N, C-alpha and C positions, 0 to 999 in steps of 0.2 A: 789354671792354664796347663801347668806341668802335668797334672795328672792326666787330664784329657789326651796330651799328647804321648804320654806313657801307654795308655790304653790304645790309641789310635796306632802307635809304634811307627812312627814316620820311616825309621831306618829300614823296616821290614816293608813298608808301602813302597818306599824307592827302589828298594831290591826287586820288588815285583814289577815295578814299571820297566825296570832295565830288562827284565826277562821278556816282558810283553813287547817292548819296542824292538827287541831283536826278531822276535816272531813275526810282528808287523812288518818288518823290513825284509823278510824273507820273500824272494821272486815266486815261490809257488803258493804264497798266502791264500789267493784267491781262486786257487784250484778247489777248494771246499768254501763255498760262500758262506754256508751256515756257520762254519767254526772261524772264518775270517771275521764274520760280524761280531761274534762273541769277543774275539780277542781286541777287535779294535773299539769296540764299546767299552770293555772293561778299562782298556789303557785309558780312554777318554775320562771315565768317571775317577780312577786313581789319580792321574794326574791334577784334575779339578779338586779333588779332595786333599792333595798336599799343597797346592796352591792357596786354597781357602785357609787352610790351617796356618800356612806359613804368613799369609796376609794377616790373619787375626793376631798371630803373635806380635807382628810388627806395629799393629795398631794399639795393642795392650803396652809395648816397650815406649810408643810415643805419647802416651798419655800424660806421665808426669811432666814430661817436657812442656806440653801443651798446657798444663796446668801452672806451671813455674812461669811461662811467658805471660799468661793472662794475670798473674799476681804481679810480676815486675813491671808490667805496663799499666796495672791498675785500670784495665778496661773490661767494663760490663760485657761489651759483646763479644769479646774473645773467652771471658769466663763462661758466658751461657753456650759458646760454641762447644767448649770442653765439657761441659756438662752433658749436652746433647750427645756428644761423642761417647762418653762414659755409659750412658744409658744404651746407646746404639751396640756398643761392645759386649755389655752385660747381656743384652737379648741373644747377641750371636753367640756368646759362650754357652748360654743356655740350649740353645739349638744345637750347638755341638755334643754338649753334654748327652742330649738324648740319643745321639748317633751311637755314644759309647755303651748305651743300655741294650744295644742289640746284640746280644751275645747267643741266642738260641741256636740250636743244631742247624735249622735251615735259614735263619734270619738273614744270611747273607744273598740269599738265592733272588733271582726274578720272581716275579708274583703272576699268578694265573688268577684272574678275577671273574667269578660266576654271579650274575644278578639274575633274579627271576620274579616276577610280579607274583604277589599272593594274594590276601583277600582284599577286597575293594573294587572289583569289576575293572572297568576302563580307568578310572582313577590310579589303580596300581599299576597297571600297565604304562600308564604315563608317567607315573613317579618311578617306576624302573629304568625308563628311557633317561629321565632328569639324573638319576644317580649314575646311569653310565657315562653321560655327558659329564657329570661333577668329576668323576675319576680320570676321565681321558684330559679334561681341562686342567685338573692338577698336573698330572704328567706333563703336560704341554708346558706349564709354567715353569717347571723343574727342568725342561728340555730332556726328558726321559721320552724314548721311543715306544710306541705301544703297536700292538696288531690285534685285530680284531678277527678272532675265529670264527664266530658264529653268532647271527643274531636272528631271532624268532620272533617275527612282527606280529601284533595283535590285529584282529579285524578293524577294530574302529580307529585306535589311535594308540600310540606307544609300542611297548614291545613285550611279548611273554617273558623271554629269557635272553640271555647274551653271554658270550664268554671271550675274554680278551687278555694279552698278556700285557705286563709292564716290564719292559727290559731296561733295568737299572740294577746295580748292586745295592742290597738291602732293601729292595721293594717290597719282598714277602715280610721281612720283620717290621717294616714301616706300616704297610698297609693290613696286615694280618689282625690288628685291633679293630677294624672296620667290620669284622665278620659279625653276624647276628642280622635280626630284624630291624630294618629302619620304618618309621611309622610317619605319615603325613597327614596334617589335618589341614584343611583349607575349604573355601568355597568352590564347589565343583564346577569347572568350566563346562563340563558335560550334562549338567543338571539343568533343564530349563526353568526350574523353580528356584535356583540358586541357594540350594540348601548346602549346609556345611557336610564335607565327608572327611571320614578317617579311611586311610589305604595303607596297605603295608607292601614293602618289597623285601626279599631276602637276600644279603650279601656273602658268598663264600670267598674264602681267600686260601689259595694252594700254593707252595712252594713249587717251581718249576723242577721237573726231575732232571737229574744228570746223569750221566752215563754209571756212575759209581753207585747207584742206588739199586742195582739189581732187582728191579721189578718185572718178574717174569710173567707173560700173559700167553696161556696156552692158545694157539688160533681155534683149537677145537671147541674152545669155551665162549667164542666170540659169533655173534650174529651181527652180519653186515649188511646194511641196506643201503641202497643209492637212490637219489631222487634228485628232481630237478631245484636247484636253488632259487628263491625268491625275494624279492624286496617288498617295500610297504605296500599294503593294499593288495597284495597277491601278485604284483607286477613281476613279470620273469626277468632274471638278471643273468639267466644263463639258457642256451638252447641244448644243452645236453645234460643227462643224468649224471652230474658231477659231484654233488653234495653227497656227504657219506654220514651215515649215522650208525654207531657201534654199540651194541649190547652186550655188557659183560654178564652172561648167564648166572655164573654162580652168586654174584652180588646184586644183580638186578640194575647196576649201573649203566647209564646211558647218556652217550656224548655225541654231538654233531659237530660238523666242520663244514662251511660252504663257502669259505673266504678265497679259495683258491680255484683256478680255472681246470685242474685236472684232478681227477678223480684219484691218483695216487697221491698227490700232495695233500689232499684233504684228509685222506685215510692216515697219513703219516701224521699229520696235525692233530687229529682225532685220538690217536694212539698216544699222542703225548698228553693230551687231556686226561685220557683214561689212566695213564700210568700217574699223574700227579693225584688223581683221585683215590687211587688205590694205596698210594703211597701215606697219603693223608689217613685213609681207613686204618692202614698197619699203625700208624703214630698213633691214632686215638685209641686203638685197642691196645697200644703198649701203655699209655697213659692211663688208660682205665685199671689195667693190671695194676700200676705203680699205686695209684690213688687208693683201690682196695686195700693193697698191703699197708698203706699209710692210715687208712681207715678215715679220710676226710671226705668221703663221698664225692670227690671230683672237684668240689669248689667251683661248680657251674657258674658261668656270667649271668645266666638268666637268657631269655628269649630275646625280648626288646632292649635294644641298646642305644638308641636315638631317635628323639621327635624332632620332626620339622613342623614348626605351627606357623601357617601364614594368616591365620584368622581364629579367633577375634582379636590375636595380638601377632607380633613377629618375633620369634624367638627359634633358635636351634639349641637343643639341650640333650648332651651325653648322660644316660641316666646312671651310667656307671661311675664317672668320673666327677660329675655335676657342673662340667666345664659348660658353660654356654655363651652364644652371642645373640645380638639383636638383630642380624643382618642375613636373613635365609637366603636372599638373592645373591649375596656374595659367597656364601658356602655352596651353594647349587652352582656357583660359577667356578669352583675348585679351589676356593679359599678354606682348605681343610687342615692346614698344619698345626694350627692349634688345638684341634681335636685329636690330630694324630700323635702330637708331643704329649698331652694330657693323657691318653689312652697307654702310651708307652710307659710312662712314669706309673701309671696306675697298676700296670700289669706286673711290673717290677716289684712292686709293693706286695701284690699278691703272691709272689713266690717266696717272699721272706717268711 
């Protein structure tokens, strides 16, 4: 526990909290709602992290007393309770240890998640929508706020693509291990002959761009298209052409946003997504240069990273870490912490 506390640097966290509390108390805080949201959100998460660490330290300190009491009373029930607490404390320590492994350049950032349907027709579109729900439910379980920037609905069912942000410290470091191709095997509910179908969806995770990133975008290199936002089945959700699509001509990157009512707000959100994609592109180019210098060919993770099998048996398995569970429904309901922890530990091993 001491080494974890040292890495987390509680004194530094408390100092950051004091600064944020001062900023949050300023009368002019909500003059800039976006900045205010970031300050209050960061303050809340840092306070929760310190409370969690202090509570765990207290539980660890109480464990010897717990066992001494059980021994003194020679009581099997008290001993069983103490052993249950020991197991729970060990699990909490392992979870906290994973947090200390997030030391990458952008790991502390919020996360921008893009999901797109790939091969598999309507099943792939349905799978993409289920993955979106999985991540949003995971964020909800952890009390992380989310904002959906854009969702492109498929004609028959599900979605073609979606982009959303998870607003929590270390969301990027945590969710970045989800990047790659996800594979679903099941009896297709869209096949009237009840045949087994394999479908694929791609997940991209980017760090949210901050002002210090200096991602310059020349307006002359942008093509801006406006259109009317739509919902499932083509249902109009807006009566004006407020949705915005940006095309960055030099790279061919296309992003869209339709969650806001105003064209200006949608363009601002789309610019944030475009900046995040350009930042990631720059990061990948720099990494490729370093890998070429090291001569290791990039040590690619490969394309497919997880299989969700609903038929002929029930299992979700990560193809990199070998971590697996036999409860696909729980995973699709947002129970993915085990996969995230295994992925973070695996990634750290690859870096050695």
